[in-house]
C-alpha positions in Angstrom: 14.4 -1.9 13.0 15.0 1.3 11.0 18.2 2.8 12.3 20.1 -0.4 11.3 19.2 0.2 7.7 18.2 3.9 7.1 20.4 6.9 7.7 19.1 8.8 10.8 15.5 7.5 10.2 13.6 10.4 11.9 15.5 13.0 9.9 15.5 10.9 6.7 11.8 10.3 6.6 11.0 13.8 7.9 13.0 15.2 5.1 11.4 12.9 2.6 8.0 14.1 3.5 9.0 17.8 3.3 10.8 17.3 0.0 7.8 15.4 -1.4 5.5 18.2 -0.4 7.8 20.9 -1.8 8.2 19.0 -5.2 4.5 18.5 -5.4 3.8 22.2 -4.7 6.3 23.2 -7.3 4.9 20.9 -9.9 1.2 21.9 -9.5 2.2 25.6 -9.3 4.8 26.0 -12.0 4.5 22.9 -14.3 3.4 25.0 -17.2 6.3 27.6 -16.7 8.8 24.7 -16.3 7.6 23.0 -19.5 7.4 26.2 -21.6 10.9 27.3 -20.4 12.5 24.1 -21.9 10.4 24.2 -25.1 8.0 21.4 -24.2 4.6 23.1 -23.6 2.0 21.0 -21.8 -1.3 20.0 -23.3 -4.2 22.3 -22.7 -6.9 21.3 -20.2 -9.6 18.8 -21.4 -7.5 17.9 -24.5 -8.0 14.5 -25.9 -5.5 12.0 -24.3 -3.1 10.0 -26.4 -4.1 6.3 -26.5 -1.5 3.5 -26.3 2.3 3.6 -25.8 2.5 7.1 -27.3 1.0 8.4 -24.0 4.5 8.1 -22.5 6.1 10.2 -25.3 4.0 13.3 -25.0 5.4 16.5 -23.7 3.5 16.0 -20.5 5.1 12.7 -19.8 8.6 13.8 -20.9 8.5 16.9 -18.6 6.9 15.1 -15.7 9.3 12.2 -15.6 12.3 14.4 -16.1 11.1 16.5 -13.1 10.5 13.3 -11.1 13.9 11.8 -11.8 15.7 15.1 -11.0 13.8 15.4 -7.7 14.9 11.8 -6.8 18.5 12.4 -7.8 18.8 15.5 -5.8 17.3 14.1 -2.6 19.4 10.8 -2.9 22.6 12.8 -3.7 22.0 14.9 -0.6 21.7 11.8 1.7 24.5 10.1 -0.2 26.8 12.8 1.0 25.5 13.3 4.4 25.4 9.6 5.3 28.8 8.4 4.2 29.3 5.8 6.9 26.1 3.7 6.4 27.0 0.5 4.6 23.4 0.1 3.4 23.0 3.5 2.0 22.9 2.3 -1.7 19.9 0.1 -0.9 18.2 2.3 1.7 18.5 5.5 -0.3 18.8 4.8 -4.0 16.9 1.4 -4.4 14.1 2.9 -2.2 13.8 5.7 -4.7 13.9 3.3 -7.6 11.0 1.3 -6.1 9.0 4.4 -5.6 9.6 5.4 -9.2 8.6 2.1 -10.7 5.5 2.0 -8.5 4.4 5.3 -9.9 5.2 4.1 -13.5 2.9 1.1 -13.0 0.2 3.5 -11.7 0.7 5.6 -14.9 0.4 2.5 -17.0 -3.1 2.0 -15.4 -3.9 5.6 -16.2 -3.0 4.7 -19.9 -5.2 1.7 -19.8 -8.1 3.7 -18.3 -7.8 6.1 -21.3 -7.8 3.1 -23.7 -11.0 1.7 -22.2 -13.1 4.7 -23.3 -12.8 4.3 -27.1 -12.4 0.5 -26.8 -15.9 0.1 -25.1 -17.5 2.7 -27.3 -16.3 0.7 -30.4 -17.9 -2.5 -28.9 -21.2 -0.7 -28.2 -21.1 0.8 -31.7 -20.5 -2.7 -33.2 -23.4 -4.3 -31.3 -25.9 -1.5 -31.7 -27.4 -2.9 -34.9 -27.6 -6.8 -34.9 -26.5 -8.4 -38.1 -25.2 -5.1 -39.5 -21.4 -4.5 -39.6 -20.6 -0.9 -38.4 -17.1 -1.5 -37.1 -14.6 -3.5 -39.1 -12.6 -6.4 -37.7 -9.4 -4.7 -38.4 -10.4 -1.7 -36.4 -11.4 -3.9 -33.3 -8.1 -6.0 -33.6 -6.0 -2.8 -33.8 -7.7 -1.4 -30.7 -7.3 -4.5 -28.7 -3.6 -4.7 -29.8 -3.1 -1.5 -27.9 -4.0 -3.3 -24.7 -1.4 -5.9 -25.2 1.4 -3.2 -25.9 0.6 -1.6 -22.6 0.0 -4.9 -20.7 3.4 -6.3 -21.9 5.2 -3.2 -20.5 3.0 -3.5 -17.3 4.1 -7.2 -16.7 7.8 -6.5 -17.4 7.8 -3.5 -15.0 5.8 -5.3 -12.2 8.0 -8.5 -12.4 11.2 -6.5 -12.2 9.8 -4.3 -9.3 8.9 -7.4 -7.3 12.4 -8.8 -7.9 14.1 -5.6 -6.8 11.7 -5.2 -3.9 12.4 -8.8 -2.6 16.1 -8.2 -2.7 15.8 -4.9 -1.1 13.8 -6.2 1.9 16.2 -9.0 2.3 18.9 -6.5 2.7 16.8 -4.7 5.3 16.4 -8.0 7.2 20.2 -8.5 6.7 20.9 -5.1 8.4 18.6 -5.9 11.3 20.3 -9.3 11.7 23.7 -7.7 11.8 22.7 -5.1 14.2 21.0 -7.5 16.7 23.7 -10.2 16.4 26.4 -7.6 17.1 24.7 -7.2 20.5 24.2 -10.9 21.0 26.1 -11.1 24.3 23.7 -8.6 25.8 20.5 -10.1 24.3 21.1 -13.8 24.4 19.4 -14.2 27.8 16.3 -12.1 26.7 13.2 -14.3 26.4 12.8 -15.4 22.8 16.0 -13.8 21.6 16.7 -16.4 18.9 13.1 -16.2 17.7 13.1 -12.5 17.4 16.4 -12.3 15.5 15.5 -15.1 13.1 11.7 -15.3 12.8 10.5 -11.8 13.7 13.0 -10.1 11.5 11.9 -12.4 8.6 8.3 -11.7 9.2 8.8 -8.0 9.5 10.6 -7.9 6.1 8.0 -10.0 4.4 5.1 -8.0 5.9 6.7 -4.7 4.9 7.2 -6.0 1.4 3.4 -6.3 1.2 2.3 -3.3 3.2 5.1 -0.9 2.2 4.7 -1.3 -1.6 0.9 -1.2 -1.3 1.2 2.1 0.7 3.4 3.7 -2.0 1.1 2.4 -4.8 -2.0 3.7 -2.9 -0.4 7.3 -2.5 0.7 7.3 -6.2 -2.6 6.1 -7.3 -4.4 8.9 -5.5 -2.2 11.6 -6.9 -2.6 10.1 -10.5 -6.3 9.3 -10.5 -8.0 12.2 -8.5 -7.3 14.7 -11.3 -8.3 12.1 -13.9 -11.5 11.3 -12.1 -12.4 15.0 -11.8 -11.7 15.5 -15.5 -13.6 12.5 -16.7 -16.7 13.3 -14.5 -17.5 16.6 -16.2 -20.8 15.3 -17.6 -21.9 13.9 -14.1 -23.7 16.8 -12.4 -25.8 14.9 -9.7 -25.6 12.2 -7.1 -28.4 10.1 -5.6 -30.1 11.8 -2.7 -27.6 14.7 -2.7 -28.5 16.1 -6.1 -26.1 18.6 -7.7 -22.9 19.2 -5.7 -19.4 20.5 -6.8 -17.0 17.7 -7.9 -19.6 15.0 -7.3 -17.6 11.8 -8.0 -14.3 13.2 -6.2 -16.6 14.0 -3.1 -18.3 10.7 -3.2 -15.0 8.8 -3.5 -13.4 10.7 -0.6 -16.5 10.3 1.6 -17.0 6.6 0.9 -13.3 5.8 1.5 -13.1 7.8 4.7 -16.3 6.0 6.0 -14.8 2.6 5.3 -11.5 3.4 7.0 -13.1 4.7 10.1 -15.3 1.6 10.1 -12.3 -0.7 9.9 -10.4 1.2 12.7 -13.4 1.2 15.0 -14.2 -2.6 14.5 -10.6 -3.7 14.5 -9.1 -1.6 17.2 -8.7 -4.6 19.6 -6.9 -6.9 17.0 -3.3 -5.7 17.3 -3.3 -6.3 21.0 -4.7 -9.7 20.6 -2.2 -10.6 17.9 0.6 -9.4 20.1 -0.7 -11.4 23.0 -1.0 -14.5 20.9 2.6 -14.3 19.8 3.6 -14.0 23.5 1.6 -17.1 24.7 2.8 -19.1 21.7 6.4 -18.1 22.4 6.0 -19.2 26.1 4.5 -22.5 25.0 7.2 -23.2 22.6 10.0 -22.2 24.8 8.8 -24.7 27.5 8.7 -27.5 25.0 12.3 -26.6 23.8 13.5 -26.8 27.4 11.7 -30.2 27.8 13.9 -31.6 25.0 17.0 -31.3 27.1 15.7 -31.2 30.7 13.4 -34.0 31.9 12.2 -31.7 34.8 10.7 -29.2 32.3 7.7 -29.4 30.0 5.6 -31.3 32.6 2.0 -32.1 31.7 0.6 -29.7 34.3 2.8 -26.8 33.0 2.2 -27.6 29.3 -1.5 -27.9 29.9 -1.5 -24.4 31.6 0.5 -22.8 28.8 -1.7 -24.3 26.2 -4.8 -23.1 28.1 -3.5 -19.5 27.7 -3.2 -20.2 23.9 -6.8 -21.5 23.8 -8.2 -18.6 25.7 -6.4 -16.1 23.5 -7.4 -17.7 20.3 -11.1 -17.9 21.3 -11.0 -14.2 22.0 -9.4 -13.6 18.6 -12.0 -15.8 16.9 -14.8 -13.6 18.3 -13.2 -10.3 17.5 -12.2 -11.3 14.0 -15.7 -12.6 13.5 -17.4 -9.3 13.8 -14.6 -7.5 12.1 -14.6 -9.7 9.0 -18.4 -9.4 8.8 -18.2 -5.6 8.7 -15.1 -5.7 6.5 -16.5 -8.1 3.8 -20.0 -6.4 3.8 -18.2 -3.1 3.1 -16.0 -4.7 0.3 -19.1 -6.2 -1.4 -21.0 -2.9 -1.3 -17.9 -1.2 -2.6 -18.1 -3.3 -5.8 -21.5 -1.8 -6.9 -21.2 1.6 -5.2 -19.8 3.4 -8.3 -22.8 2.1 -10.3 -25.2 3.3 -7.6 -23.9 6.9 -7.6 -23.9 7.0 -11.3 -27.6 5.9 -11.6 -28.9 9.5 -12.3 -26.3 10.0 -15.1 -27.0 6.6 -16.6 -30.7 7.2 -16.5 -30.4 10.6 -18.2 -28.0 9.0 -20.7 -25.5 11.8 -20.3 -22.6 9.4 -20.5 -21.5 6.7 -22.9 -20.7 3.1 -22.0 -17.1 3.8 -22.7 -17.1 6.8 -20.4 -19.0 4.7 -17.8 -16.2 2.2 -17.9 -13.5 4.9 -17.5 -15.4 6.6 -14.6 -15.9 3.1 -12.8 -12.2 2.3 -13.2 -11.0 5.8 -12.1 -13.5 5.8 -9.1 -12.4 2.3 -8.0 -8.7 3.3 -8.3 -9.2 6.5 -6.1 -11.3 4.6 -3.5 -8.9 1.7 -3.3 -6.0 4.0 -2.8 -7.9 5.7 0.0 -9.0 2.5 1.5 -5.5 1.3 2.4 -6.5 0.5 5.9 -9.6 -1.4 4.8 -7.6 -3.5 2.4 -4.6 -4.0 4.6 -5.8 -4.0 8.1 -5.3 -7.8 8.8 -1.7 -7.6 7.6 -1.2 -4.4 9.4 -2.3 -6.0 12.5 0.4 -8.6 12.2 3.0 -5.9 11.4 2.1 -4.0 14.5 2.4 -7.1 16.6 5.7 -7.9 15.2 6.8 -4.2 15.7 5.8 -4.4 19.3 7.8 -7.5 19.9 10.9 -6.1 18.3 10.5 -2.8 20.1 10.4 -4.8 23.4 13.4 -6.6 22.4 15.3 -3.4 21.6 14.2 -1.9 24.9 15.6 -5.0 26.8 18.7 -4.8 24.8 19.3 -1.1 25.6 18.2 -1.5 29.3 15.2 0.8 28.7 11.7 0.3 30.2 9.6 -2.3 28.5 6.5 -1.2 26.5 3.3 -1.1 28.4 1.9 -4.3 26.7 4.9 -6.2 27.8 4.8 -4.9 31.4 1.0 -5.9 31.6 1.9 -9.3 30.2 4.5 -9.9 32.8 2.4 -8.4 35.7 -0.5 -10.7 34.7 1.6 -13.8 34.6 1.1 -14.2 30.9 -2.7 -14.0 31.0 -3.4 -10.5 30.1 -7.0 -9.7 29.3 -7.2 -7.6 26.1 
């Protein structure tokens, strides 16, 4: 799945994690020194942000994006030299980095929109404070709203382009897997479901990774961008309900709430990957018997088909039950999540220590942080499907390389296709 596309996957991703940590540490430790040394000093803490497209032309933005691009070029250049024999290195190395860059740029556009919301909503409140008395001109409101369309236009163009590139990127990954598996076709053609795994599972793997992979990168980048922003915006907020005054109240609340939701999803959904995997196996066995029955009149007899479909029915009924209580917990948490920022800001709203514009900024920043940390909460159903596909392809590769089958496959075979999960 990975070594067909990426250069030495364990070393590649291991070096990526180390390089990312090093670059982040250098930035947070020496950003001011780097910026000053090239004559582009950074803005002082708590300075007023630039509203609109100009946000991307400040010294902070120029220095950061220059550093970001340099870090990417150095990493990709190293692996370009090391991995000369990989025919997919342009896509697996350089396009991967391009996608990461564009995802962060989209996150930064959301940050710029968050900054815009503060003065925009304060203007609206100011205009509506005194009924029938004009305190804000139409020109001012139109001009402020036009800033949103400038940022939104850039956002749409970048997102559409990123989706286009990502789709091509993942098809290349599927292409690499297909080439690798088909190169071993003589060894795998007799493995159960070989054709389905090469055609359908690689297709589903690439499509699922398109959804989960980009959202994982987006979640990580959002957390990096919005945690400092949430902390800076929440200066007037001193206390939380029940807990009272604590250090970094909104950051602490966001982290605690997201960790609670993630653990809740893991605990309630722990059986789902095994059930999804089992479901693919019983469906494959049923389909295979029907395919044989098209050419062989002795196959697909009523008794056999009925038994195979009974396995499907039993597994589906188990899935319905487990998904039932999982979805109850998941949707209840998601609905509570919608009002949670308001609940923790009640003391500050009641004491009138924040404006409506700041409230909107805080609510947006808090939601971005919690959503980035709630990756498992938002993606668990799709992740369950990806895990089940990965297990099928891992079993396929094990059989292809004459290695022991994974434990779930062994249990499935030992139980005659009726494993109890």
